[in-house]
NUZATOR-601809 format. One record per residue: x, y, z of N, C-alpha, C in turn; residue in three letters; residue number from 1. Coordinates in steps of 0.05 Angstrom, whole numbers. Example, Ala and Ser with C-alpha at 12.3 -4.5 7.8 and 13.67 -1.06 7.14 Angstrom:
REM NUZATOR-601809
+--------+--------+--------+--------+--------+--------+--------+--------+--------+------+--------+
:     nu :     nv :     nw :    cau :    cav :    caw :     cu :     cv :     cw : keza : drenlo :
+--------+--------+--------+--------+--------+--------+--------+--------+--------+------+--------+
:    264 :   -114 :    156 :    246 :    -90 :    156 :    264 :    -66 :    156 :  ALA :      1 :
:    257 :    -45 :    142 :    273 :    -21 :    143 :    258 :      1 :    157 :  SER :      2 :
+--------+--------+--------+--------+--------+--------+--------+--------+--------+------+--------+
END
This chain:
REM NUZATOR-601809
+--------+--------+--------+--------+--------+--------+--------+--------+--------+------+--------+
:     nu :     nv :     nw :    cau :    cav :    caw :     cu :     cv :     cw : keza : drenlo :
+--------+--------+--------+--------+--------+--------+--------+--------+--------+------+--------+
:     17 :    -24 :      0 :      0 :      0 :      0 :     17 :     25 :      0 :  MET :      1 :
:     39 :     25 :     16 :     57 :     48 :     17 :     71 :     53 :    -10 :  GLU :      2 :
:     78 :     31 :    -24 :     91 :     34 :    -50 :     71 :     46 :    -70 :  ILE :      3 :
:     46 :     37 :    -69 :     27 :     48 :    -88 :     22 :     78 :    -82 :  LEU :      4 :
:     22 :     86 :    -57 :     17 :    114 :    -50 :     41 :    131 :    -58 :  ASN :      5 :
:     65 :    120 :    -59 :     88 :    136 :    -66 :     93 :    139 :    -96 :  SER :      6 :
:     79 :    123 :   -112 :     83 :    124 :   -141 :     76 :    151 :   -153 :  ARG :      7 :
:     53 :    164 :   -145 :     47 :    190 :   -156 :     69 :    211 :   -150 :  PRO :      8 :
:     81 :    210 :   -126 :    102 :    228 :   -119 :    127 :    224 :   -136 :  VAL :      9 :
:    134 :    199 :   -140 :    157 :    193 :   -157 :    153 :    201 :   -186 :  LEU :     10 :
:    129 :    197 :   -196 :    123 :    205 :   -224 :    124 :    236 :   -226 :  LEU :     11 :
:    115 :    250 :   -205 :    115 :    279 :   -206 :    144 :    289 :   -206 :  LEU :     12 :
:    162 :    277 :   -190 :    190 :    285 :   -189 :    203 :    279 :   -216 :  LEU :     13 :
:    197 :    256 :   -227 :    209 :    249 :   -253 :    200 :    269 :   -275 :  LEU :     14 :
:    175 :    276 :   -275 :    165 :    295 :   -295 :    177 :    322 :   -291 :  ALA :     15 :
:    183 :    330 :   -266 :    194 :    357 :   -261 :    222 :    359 :   -273 :  SER :     16 :
:    236 :    337 :   -276 :    263 :    338 :   -287 :    263 :    349 :   -316 :  LEU :     17 :
:    242 :    346 :   -330 :    241 :    355 :   -358 :    238 :    386 :   -359 :  PHE :     18 :
:    231 :    398 :   -337 :    227 :    427 :   -337 :    250 :    441 :   -324 :  PHE :     19 :
:    270 :    426 :   -314 :    293 :    439 :   -302 :    312 :    448 :   -324 :  LEU :     20 :
:    325 :    472 :   -321 :    344 :    481 :   -341 :    369 :    463 :   -342 :  PRO :     21 :
:    381 :    461 :   -365 :    405 :    444 :   -368 :    427 :    455 :   -350 :  ALA :     22 :
:    441 :    437 :   -337 :    463 :    445 :   -320 :    485 :    458 :   -336 :  LEU :     23 :
:    493 :    482 :   -328 :    514 :    497 :   -342 :    504 :    513 :   -366 :  GLY :     24 :
:    478 :    511 :   -373 :    468 :    526 :   -396 :    469 :    556 :   -391 :  ALA :     25 :
:    475 :    572 :   -412 :    476 :    601 :   -409 :    460 :    614 :   -432 :  ILE :     26 :
:    454 :    639 :   -428 :    440 :    654 :   -449 :    458 :    660 :   -472 :  ASP :     27 :
:    447 :    660 :   -496 :    463 :    667 :   -520 :    445 :    681 :   -541 :  PHE :     28 :
:    458 :    692 :   -561 :    444 :    703 :   -583 :    460 :    699 :   -609 :  GLU :     29 :
:    446 :    700 :   -631 :    461 :    698 :   -657 :    476 :    724 :   -662 :  TYR :     30 :
:    499 :    721 :   -674 :    516 :    744 :   -679 :    502 :    764 :   -698 :  CYS :     31 :
:    487 :    753 :   -717 :    472 :    771 :   -736 :    444 :    778 :   -726 :  ASN :     32 :
:    438 :    770 :   -702 :    413 :    777 :   -688 :    388 :    762 :   -700 :  LYS :     33 :
:    391 :    749 :   -722 :    368 :    736 :   -735 :    370 :    706 :   -739 :  SER :     34 :
:    394 :    695 :   -739 :    398 :    667 :   -744 :    410 :    661 :   -771 :  GLY :     35 :
:    416 :    635 :   -776 :    430 :    627 :   -800 :    415 :    604 :   -813 :  TYR :     36 :
:    417 :    603 :   -840 :    401 :    583 :   -855 :    413 :    555 :   -851 :  ASP :     37 :
:    439 :    552 :   -846 :    451 :    526 :   -845 :    446 :    512 :   -818 :  PHE :     38 :
:    449 :    526 :   -796 :    447 :    513 :   -770 :    430 :    530 :   -750 :  PHE :     39 :
:    415 :    515 :   -735 :    399 :    527 :   -713 :    411 :    518 :   -686 :  ASN :     40 :
:    418 :    537 :   -670 :    430 :    531 :   -643 :    408 :    530 :   -622 :  VAL :     41 :
:    407 :    509 :   -607 :    387 :    506 :   -586 :    397 :    511 :   -558 :  SER :     42 :
:    423 :    507 :   -554 :    433 :    510 :   -526 :    463 :    513 :   -527 :  ARG :     43 :
:    473 :    530 :   -508 :    502 :    534 :   -503 :    507 :    528 :   -474 :  VAL :     44 :
:    527 :    512 :   -469 :    534 :    505 :   -441 :    564 :    512 :   -436 :  GLU :     45 :
:    569 :    519 :   -411 :    596 :    525 :   -402 :    602 :    509 :   -377 :  VAL :     46 :
:    625 :    496 :   -376 :    632 :    480 :   -353 :    662 :    485 :   -346 :  SER :     47 :
:    668 :    492 :   -321 :    650 :    496 :   -298 :    635 :    522 :   -301 :  PRO :     48 :
:    614 :    525 :   -285 :    597 :    548 :   -285 :    590 :    556 :   -257 :  ASN :     49 :
:    600 :    579 :   -246 :    617 :    598 :   -260 :    646 :    590 :   -262 :  PRO :     50 :
:    661 :    604 :   -278 :    689 :    598 :   -283 :    706 :    615 :   -264 :  VAL :     51 :
:    725 :    602 :   -250 :    742 :    616 :   -232 :    767 :    626 :   -246 :  GLU :     52 :
:    782 :    643 :   -233 :    806 :    654 :   -244 :    826 :    632 :   -251 :  LEU :     53 :
:    838 :    634 :   -275 :    859 :    616 :   -285 :    847 :    589 :   -292 :  GLU :     54 :
:    821 :    586 :   -294 :    809 :    561 :   -304 :    805 :    563 :   -334 :  GLU :     55 :
:    805 :    539 :   -347 :    801 :    537 :   -376 :    775 :    522 :   -380 :  TYR :     56 :
:    753 :    536 :   -386 :    727 :    522 :   -387 :    723 :    507 :   -413 :  PRO :     57 :
:    703 :    490 :   -413 :    694 :    476 :   -437 :    668 :    487 :   -446 :  THR :     58 :
:    666 :    494 :   -472 :    642 :    505 :   -483 :    629 :    485 :   -502 :  ILE :     59 :
:    603 :    480 :   -498 :    588 :    461 :   -515 :    566 :    476 :   -529 :  ARG :     60 :
:    565 :    472 :   -555 :    544 :    484 :   -571 :    527 :    462 :   -583 :  VAL :     61 :
:    500 :    463 :   -578 :    481 :    443 :   -588 :    463 :    455 :   -609 :  PHE :     62 :
:    456 :    440 :   -630 :    439 :    451 :   -650 :    429 :    430 :   -670 :  GLY :     63 :
:    416 :    441 :   -690 :    405 :    424 :   -712 :    414 :    434 :   -739 :  TYR :     64 :
:    422 :    416 :   -756 :    433 :    423 :   -782 :    411 :    423 :   -804 :  ALA :     65 :
:    407 :    445 :   -817 :    389 :    447 :   -839 :    402 :    438 :   -865 :  ASN :     66 :
:    429 :    443 :   -867 :    444 :    435 :   -890 :    470 :    422 :   -881 :  LYS :     67 :
:    483 :    408 :   -899 :    507 :    393 :   -893 :    532 :    410 :   -896 :  SER :     68 :
:    552 :    403 :   -880 :    578 :    416 :   -882 :    600 :    394 :   -877 :  MET :     69 :
:    620 :    393 :   -895 :    638 :    371 :   -894 :    667 :    379 :   -886 :  TYR :     70 :
:    672 :    404 :   -884 :    699 :    413 :   -876 :    696 :    441 :   -864 :  ASP :     71 :
:    704 :    444 :   -839 :    700 :    470 :   -827 :    719 :    475 :   -804 :  GLY :     72 :
:    718 :    500 :   -794 :    735 :    509 :   -772 :    717 :    523 :   -752 :  THR :     73 :
:    723 :    518 :   -727 :    708 :    531 :   -705 :    728 :    549 :   -690 :  VAL :     74 :
:    721 :    574 :   -687 :    737 :    593 :   -673 :    722 :    605 :   -649 :  GLU :     75 :
:    737 :    611 :   -628 :    726 :    624 :   -605 :    739 :    652 :   -603 :  VAL :     76 :
:    722 :    672 :   -604 :    733 :    700 :   -603 :    721 :    714 :   -579 :  LYS :     77 :
:    735 :    735 :   -570 :    725 :    751 :   -548 :    727 :    781 :   -555 :  VAL :     78 :
:    707 :    795 :   -548 :    706 :    824 :   -552 :    706 :    837 :   -524 :  THR :     79 :
:    726 :    853 :   -519 :    729 :    867 :   -493 :    744 :    892 :   -497 :  ALA :     80 :
:    735 :    914 :   -484 :    749 :    939 :   -486 :    751 :    950 :   -514 :  GLY :     81 :
:    731 :    943 :   -531 :    731 :    954 :   -558 :    748 :    939 :   -578 :  GLY :     82 :
:    760 :    917 :   -570 :    776 :    901 :   -588 :    766 :    872 :   -589 :  THR :     83 :
:    771 :    858 :   -611 :    763 :    830 :   -615 :    788 :    814 :   -622 :  THR :     84 :
:    791 :    792 :   -609 :    814 :    774 :   -616 :    805 :    745 :   -614 :  GLN :     85 :
:    820 :    728 :   -628 :    814 :    700 :   -629 :    828 :    686 :   -606 :  THR :     86 :
:    813 :    672 :   -589 :    825 :    658 :   -566 :    832 :    629 :   -571 :  MET :     87 :
:    817 :    616 :   -590 :    822 :    588 :   -596 :    811 :    582 :   -623 :  ALA :     88 :
:    823 :    562 :   -637 :    814 :    553 :   -663 :    816 :    523 :   -664 :  SER :     89 :
:    794 :    510 :   -674 :    792 :    481 :   -675 :    783 :    472 :   -703 :  TYR :     90 :
:    792 :    448 :   -710 :    781 :    435 :   -734 :    754 :    422 :   -727 :  SER :     91 :
:    736 :    422 :   -746 :    710 :    409 :   -742 :    714 :    380 :   -735 :  LEU :     92 :
:    735 :    367 :   -745 :    739 :    339 :   -738 :    746 :    335 :   -709 :  CYS :     93 :
:    757 :    356 :   -696 :    765 :    354 :   -668 :    742 :    359 :   -649 :  VAL :     94 :
:    726 :    379 :   -655 :    705 :    387 :   -636 :    678 :    373 :   -641 :  VAL :     95 :
:    674 :    361 :   -665 :    650 :    347 :   -671 :    653 :    317 :   -669 :  GLY :     96 :
:    631 :    303 :   -669 :    632 :    274 :   -667 :    643 :    262 :   -694 :  PHE :     97 :
:    640 :    277 :   -715 :    651 :    269 :   -741 :    662 :    294 :   -755 :  GLU :     98 :
:    676 :    289 :   -777 :    687 :    312 :   -792 :    666 :    327 :   -809 :  CYS :     99 :
:    642 :    317 :   -809 :    621 :    329 :   -824 :    595 :    332 :   -807 :  ALA :    100 :
:    580 :    352 :   -813 :    553 :    356 :   -801 :    533 :    351 :   -823 :  ILE :    101 :
:    517 :    330 :   -820 :    498 :    322 :   -841 :    471 :    336 :   -836 :  VAL :    102 :
:    459 :    344 :   -858 :    433 :    357 :   -857 :    412 :    339 :   -845 :  ALA :    103 :
:    394 :    351 :   -828 :    373 :    335 :   -816 :    381 :    321 :   -791 :  GLY :    104 :
:    405 :    327 :   -780 :    414 :    314 :   -755 :    421 :    335 :   -734 :  THR :    105 :
:    421 :    326 :   -709 :    430 :    343 :   -687 :    460 :    342 :   -686 :  ASN :    106 :
:    472 :    364 :   -677 :    501 :    364 :   -674 :    508 :    376 :   -647 :  PHE :    107 :
:    533 :    370 :   -639 :    544 :    381 :   -614 :    574 :    388 :   -619 :  GLU :    108 :
:    582 :    412 :   -613 :    609 :    421 :   -615 :    621 :    423 :   -587 :  LEU :    109 :
:    642 :    409 :   -582 :    655 :    409 :   -555 :    682 :    424 :   -557 :  VAL :    110 :
:    683 :    448 :   -546 :    707 :    464 :   -547 :    721 :    463 :   -520 :  LEU :    111 :
:    742 :    447 :   -518 :    754 :    442 :   -492 :    777 :    461 :   -486 :  ALA :    112 :
:    780 :    468 :   -460 :    802 :    484 :   -450 :    805 :    510 :   -466 :  GLU :    113 :
:    784 :    526 :   -465 :    784 :    552 :   -478 :    797 :    573 :   -460 :  VAL :    114 :
:    818 :    586 :   -469 :    830 :    607 :   -452 :    812 :    631 :   -451 :  PRO :    115 :
:    811 :    643 :   -428 :    794 :    667 :   -424 :    812 :    692 :   -423 :  LEU :    116 :
:    799 :    714 :   -429 :    813 :    740 :   -430 :    806 :    756 :   -405 :  GLU :    117 :
:    827 :    767 :   -392 :    823 :    785 :   -369 :    838 :    811 :   -373 :  TYR :    118 :
:    824 :    833 :   -375 :    837 :    859 :   -378 :    830 :    876 :   -354 :  ILE :    119 :
:    850 :    888 :   -342 :    845 :    904 :   -318 :    827 :    928 :   -325 :  GLU :    120 :
:    807 :    932 :   -310 :    789 :    954 :   -314 :    765 :    948 :   -333 :  GLY :    121 :
:    765 :    924 :   -345 :    744 :    916 :   -363 :    726 :    895 :   -349 :  VAL :    122 :
:    700 :    900 :   -348 :    682 :    883 :   -334 :    664 :    866 :   -352 :  SER :    123 :
:    663 :    872 :   -378 :    646 :    858 :   -396 :    662 :    844 :   -418 :  LYS :    124 :
:    658 :    818 :   -421 :    671 :    803 :   -441 :    650 :    787 :   -457 :  TYR :    125 :
:    648 :    792 :   -483 :    629 :    778 :   -500 :    644 :    758 :   -517 :  VAL :    126 :
:    639 :    733 :   -512 :    651 :    711 :   -527 :    633 :    703 :   -550 :  TYR :    127 :
:    645 :    692 :   -571 :    629 :    683 :   -594 :    642 :    659 :   -607 :  SER :    128 :
:    626 :    640 :   -615 :    635 :    616 :   -629 :    627 :    619 :   -658 :  VAL :    129 :
:    648 :    617 :   -676 :    644 :    620 :   -705 :    649 :    593 :   -718 :  HIS :    130 :
:    630 :    585 :   -735 :    633 :    560 :   -750 :    634 :    568 :   -780 :  LEU :    131 :
:    657 :    563 :   -792 :    661 :    571 :   -820 :    665 :    546 :   -837 :  THR :    132 :
:    656 :    548 :   -863 :    658 :    526 :   -882 :    684 :    531 :   -898 :  ASP :    133 :
:    703 :    512 :   -896 :    729 :    516 :   -910 :    729 :    503 :   -937 :  ASP :    134 :
:    708 :    488 :   -944 :    706 :    474 :   -970 :    694 :    492 :   -991 :  ASP :    135 :
:    709 :    514 :   -997 :    699 :    534 :  -1016 :    718 :    538 :  -1040 :  VAL :    136 :
:    738 :    522 :  -1041 :    758 :    526 :  -1063 :    780 :    544 :  -1054 :  GLY :    137 :
:    801 :    546 :  -1071 :    824 :    561 :  -1064 :    821 :    591 :  -1068 :  GLU :    138 :
:    803 :    600 :  -1084 :    801 :    628 :  -1090 :    781 :    643 :  -1073 :  SER :    139 :
:    766 :    629 :  -1056 :    745 :    641 :  -1040 :    752 :    640 :  -1010 :  GLU :    140 :
:    742 :    660 :   -996 :    745 :    660 :   -967 :    726 :    641 :   -954 :  GLU :    141 :
:    733 :    630 :   -930 :    714 :    613 :   -916 :    688 :    627 :   -910 :  PRO :    142 :
:    666 :    612 :   -912 :    639 :    624 :   -908 :    629 :    619 :   -880 :  ILE :    143 :
:    620 :    640 :   -867 :    610 :    637 :   -840 :    582 :    624 :   -841 :  LEU :    144 :
:    580 :    601 :   -828 :    555 :    586 :   -829 :    538 :    589 :   -803 :  LYS :    145 :
:    552 :    596 :   -781 :    538 :    598 :   -756 :    555 :    614 :   -737 :  MET :    146 :
:    543 :    631 :   -720 :    557 :    646 :   -700 :    538 :    653 :   -677 :  CYS :    147 :
:    547 :    647 :   -653 :    531 :    654 :   -629 :    549 :    669 :   -610 :  VAL :    148 :
:    537 :    688 :   -596 :    552 :    705 :   -577 :    539 :    702 :   -549 :  ALA :    149 :
:    556 :    704 :   -529 :    547 :    700 :   -501 :    568 :    711 :   -482 :  PHE :    150 :
:    560 :    713 :   -457 :    578 :    721 :   -436 :    583 :    696 :   -418 :  GLU :    151 :
:    608 :    691 :   -411 :    614 :    668 :   -394 :    613 :    677 :   -365 :  ILE :    152 :
:    596 :    663 :   -349 :    595 :    670 :   -320 :    622 :    665 :   -307 :  PRO :    153 :
:    633 :    686 :   -294 :    658 :    683 :   -280 :    655 :    693 :   -252 :  THR :    154 :
:    673 :    684 :   -235 :    675 :    694 :   -207 :    684 :    723 :   -208 :  VAL :    155 :
:    672 :    739 :   -191 :    678 :    768 :   -189 :    708 :    771 :   -185 :  ASP :    156 :
:    722 :    782 :   -206 :    751 :    784 :   -205 :    760 :    804 :   -183 :  LEU :    157 :
:    744 :    825 :   -179 :    751 :    845 :   -159 :    750 :    833 :   -131 :  THR :    158 :
:    729 :    817 :   -126 :    726 :    804 :   -100 :    747 :    783 :    -97 :  MET :    159 :
:    752 :    768 :   -118 :    773 :    747 :   -116 :    800 :    758 :   -111 :  ALA :    160 :
:    806 :    781 :   -124 :    832 :    794 :   -119 :    834 :    805 :    -90 :  SER :    161 :
:    812 :    817 :    -80 :    812 :    827 :    -53 :    815 :    804 :    -33 :  ALA :    162 :
:    802 :    782 :    -38 :    804 :    759 :    -20 :    833 :    748 :    -20 :  GLN :    163 :
:    845 :    746 :    -44 :    872 :    736 :    -45 :    891 :    755 :    -30 :  SER :    164 :
:    887 :    781 :    -33 :    904 :    800 :    -19 :    901 :    798 :     11 :  LYS :    165 :
:    876 :    795 :     20 :    870 :    792 :     49 :    883 :    767 :     60 :  LEU :    166 :
:    881 :    745 :     45 :    894 :    720 :     54 :    924 :    722 :     56 :  ILE :    167 :
:    936 :    736 :     37 :    965 :    740 :     38 :    973 :    757 :     61 :  MET :    168 :
:    958 :    778 :     67 :    964 :    796 :     90 :    961 :    781 :    116 :  GLU :    169 :
:    939 :    764 :    118 :    936 :    749 :    143 :    958 :    728 :    146 :  LEU :    170 :
:    966 :    716 :    124 :    988 :    696 :    126 :   1013 :    709 :    135 :  PHE :    171 :
:   1020 :    733 :    124 :   1044 :    747 :    132 :   1043 :    756 :    161 :  SER :    172 :
:   1019 :    765 :    170 :   1015 :    774 :    197 :   1019 :    751 :    217 :  TYR :    173 :
:   1006 :    729 :    212 :   1009 :    706 :    230 :   1036 :    694 :    229 :  PHE :    174 :
:   1049 :    695 :    206 :   1076 :    685 :    204 :   1095 :    701 :    222 :  ASN :    175 :
:   1092 :    728 :    221 :   1108 :    745 :    239 :   1101 :    739 :    268 :  LYS :    176 :
:   1075 :    736 :    274 :   1067 :    730 :    301 :   1079 :    704 :    311 :  SER :    177 :
:   1079 :    684 :    294 :   1090 :    658 :    303 :   1120 :    660 :    308 :  LEU :    178 :
:   1134 :    676 :    291 :   1163 :    679 :    295 :   1168 :    693 :    321 :  VAL :    179 :
:   1153 :    714 :    327 :   1156 :    729 :    352 :   1149 :    711 :    376 :  ASN :    180 :
:   1128 :    696 :    373 :   1120 :    678 :    395 :   1141 :    656 :    399 :  ALA :    181 :
:   1152 :    646 :    378 :   1173 :    626 :    380 :   1198 :    637 :    394 :  PHE :    182 :
:   1204 :    662 :    388 :   1227 :    675 :    401 :   1222 :    677 :    431 :  SER :    183 :
:   1197 :    685 :    438 :   1190 :    687 :    466 :   1192 :    660 :    480 :  LEU :    184 :
:   1183 :    639 :    466 :   1184 :    612 :    478 :   1213 :    604 :    483 :  ILE :    185 :
:   1231 :    610 :    463 :   1259 :    603 :    467 :   1270 :    618 :    491 :  LEU :    186 :
:   1263 :    644 :    494 :   1273 :    659 :    516 :   1263 :    648 :    543 :  ALA :    187 :
:   1237 :    640 :    543 :   1225 :    628 :    567 :   1238 :    602 :    574 :  SER :    188 :
:   1244 :    586 :    553 :   1257 :    560 :    557 :   1285 :    564 :    569 :  ALA :    189 :
:   1299 :    585 :    560 :   1325 :    591 :    572 :   1323 :    598 :    601 :  PHE :    190 :
:   1303 :    615 :    607 :   1298 :    622 :    635 :   1291 :    597 :    652 :  VAL :    191 :
:   1275 :    580 :    640 :   1267 :    555 :    654 :   1292 :    538 :    660 :  LEU :    192 :
:   1310 :    536 :    640 :   1334 :    520 :    644 :   1351 :    531 :    666 :  LEU :    193 :
:   1355 :    558 :    667 :   1370 :    570 :    688 :   1357 :    566 :    715 :  LEU :    194 :
:   1331 :    568 :    716 :   1317 :    564 :    741 :   1320 :    535 :    751 :  THR :    195 :
:   1318 :    516 :    733 :   1322 :    488 :    740 :   1350 :    483 :    751 :  CYS :    196 :
:   1369 :    496 :    739 :   1397 :    493 :    749 :   1399 :    503 :    777 :  VAL :    197 :
:   1387 :    527 :    782 :   1388 :    539 :    808 :   1375 :    521 :    829 :  VAL :    198 :
:   1351 :    511 :    822 :   1336 :    494 :    840 :   1351 :    468 :    846 :  VAL :    199 :
:   1362 :    456 :    826 :   1377 :    430 :    830 :   1402 :    434 :    846 :  LEU :    200 :
:   1414 :    458 :    844 :   1438 :    463 :    859 :   1433 :    472 :    887 :  CYS :    201 :
:   1408 :    477 :    894 :   1401 :    486 :    921 :   1403 :    462 :    940 :  ASP :    202 :
:   1419 :    463 :    960 :   1420 :    440 :    979 :   1394 :    434 :    992 :  PRO :    203 :
:   1379 :    454 :    999 :   1353 :    449 :   1011 :   1335 :    435 :    992 :  GLU :    204 :
:   1336 :    443 :    966 :   1319 :    430 :    946 :   1327 :    401 :    943 :  GLY :    205 :
:   1352 :    394 :    945 :   1361 :    367 :    942 :   1352 :    350 :    965 :  LEU :    206 :
:   1350 :    361 :    989 :   1342 :    346 :   1012 :   1312 :    345 :   1016 :  THR :    207 :
:   1299 :    363 :   1003 :   1269 :    364 :   1006 :   1257 :    358 :    979 :  ASP :    208 :
:   1249 :    333 :    974 :   1237 :    326 :    948 :   1211 :    341 :    942 :  LEU :    209 :
:   1196 :    345 :    962 :   1170 :    359 :    959 :   1175 :    388 :    950 :  TYR :    210 :
:   1195 :    400 :    963 :   1201 :    428 :    956 :   1212 :    430 :    928 :  SER :    211 :
:   1227 :    409 :    920 :   1238 :    409 :    892 :   1216 :    407 :    872 :  LEU :    212 :
:   1197 :    388 :    876 :   1175 :    385 :    857 :   1157 :    409 :    856 :  CYS :    213 :
:   1153 :    421 :    880 :   1136 :    445 :    881 :   1149 :    468 :    865 :  PHE :    214 :
:   1176 :    471 :    868 :   1190 :    492 :    854 :   1189 :    488 :    824 :  SER :    215 :
:   1193 :    463 :    815 :   1192 :    457 :    787 :   1164 :    462 :    775 :  LEU :    216 :
:   1144 :    454 :    789 :   1117 :    459 :    780 :   1111 :    488 :    777 :  SER :    217 :
:   1121 :    504 :    796 :   1117 :    533 :    794 :   1131 :    544 :    769 :  ASP :    218 :
:   1155 :    534 :    764 :   1170 :    544 :    741 :   1155 :    536 :    715 :  VAL :    219 :
:   1145 :    512 :    713 :   1131 :    503 :    689 :   1106 :    520 :    685 :  ILE :    220 :
:   1091 :    526 :    706 :   1067 :    542 :    703 :   1074 :    570 :    694 :  ILE :    221 :
:   1095 :    582 :    705 :   1104 :    608 :    696 :   1112 :    608 :    667 :  VAL :    222 :
:   1127 :    587 :    659 :   1136 :    584 :    631 :   1112 :    582 :    612 :  PHE :    223 :
:   1093 :    565 :    618 :   1070 :    562 :    601 :   1053 :    588 :    600 :  LEU :    224 :
:   1051 :    602 :    622 :   1036 :    627 :    622 :   1050 :    648 :    605 :  SER :    225 :
:   1076 :    649 :    607 :   1090 :    669 :    590 :   1088 :    662 :    561 :  LEU :    226 :
:   1090 :    636 :    554 :   1088 :    628 :    526 :   1061 :    634 :    515 :  ALA :    227 :
:   1040 :    626 :    530 :   1012 :    631 :    521 :   1007 :    661 :    519 :  LEU :    228 :
:   1016 :    676 :    539 :   1012 :    705 :    538 :   1026 :    718 :    514 :  GLY :    229 :
:   1050 :    708 :    507 :   1064 :    719 :    484 :   1050 :    713 :    458 :  GLY :    230 :
:   1039 :    688 :    455 :   1024 :    681 :    430 :    999 :    698 :    428 :  ILE :    231 :
:    984 :    701 :    449 :    960 :    717 :    448 :    966 :    746 :    442 :  VAL :    232 :
:    988 :    757 :    454 :    995 :    785 :    450 :   1003 :    789 :    421 :  TYR :    233 :
:   1020 :    773 :    410 :   1030 :    777 :    383 :   1009 :    771 :    362 :  HIS :    234 :
:    990 :    754 :    368 :    968 :    748 :    349 :    947 :    769 :    350 :  ALA :    235 :
:    948 :    787 :    369 :    929 :    809 :    370 :    902 :    800 :    379 :  GLY :    236 :
:    900 :    778 :    394 :    874 :    768 :    403 :    865 :    783 :    428 :  LEU :    237 :
+--------+--------+--------+--------+--------+--------+--------+--------+--------+------+--------+
END
């Protein structure tokens, strides 16, 4: 009975999966704002999402082919600060499942380890994937068959830089504090050693075991108190 009652819930959860957005999917638009006759793009994914500093993400482009293409090049470009440059270039044989995209089929382009551009003072980077047909003869330029533009989600560089700077300052501060505390511990240990020598050389201490132990315990307590006080003081706690 419990299994039968749980079936509607399981079916509802399964159905809800079809309405969830694809993991890593991002917004995009056609470079010409209207689309292309050869290929229709349905989804663009970036992994990881968001991209952290010094990471090389993988870009996946999914779509449907209206016409066939048998030899092509895929380029990733970025526009930032008023300039556009090519970040990566791939052969269709490398990024596609085959060296050709056949009309009437779905396709997927996998662009691995794409280097990203970071310019100080620039906050907007528009990336674009260009698919050109190279099978046009020797006298003609490659024909652009598809192009999509998008922004890659990245970790806030300003915040990341501030966090890195704060971590380095804290590390330097605690490093100095530990050095100072270690110096204080060495000085305390030297005082402890001298005190022990004095206590052991005291005739009364040698004849009175209780007095000797009591003196040593007092010295150890003073030593630990000084060491702990030095660490707390230098750490600024």
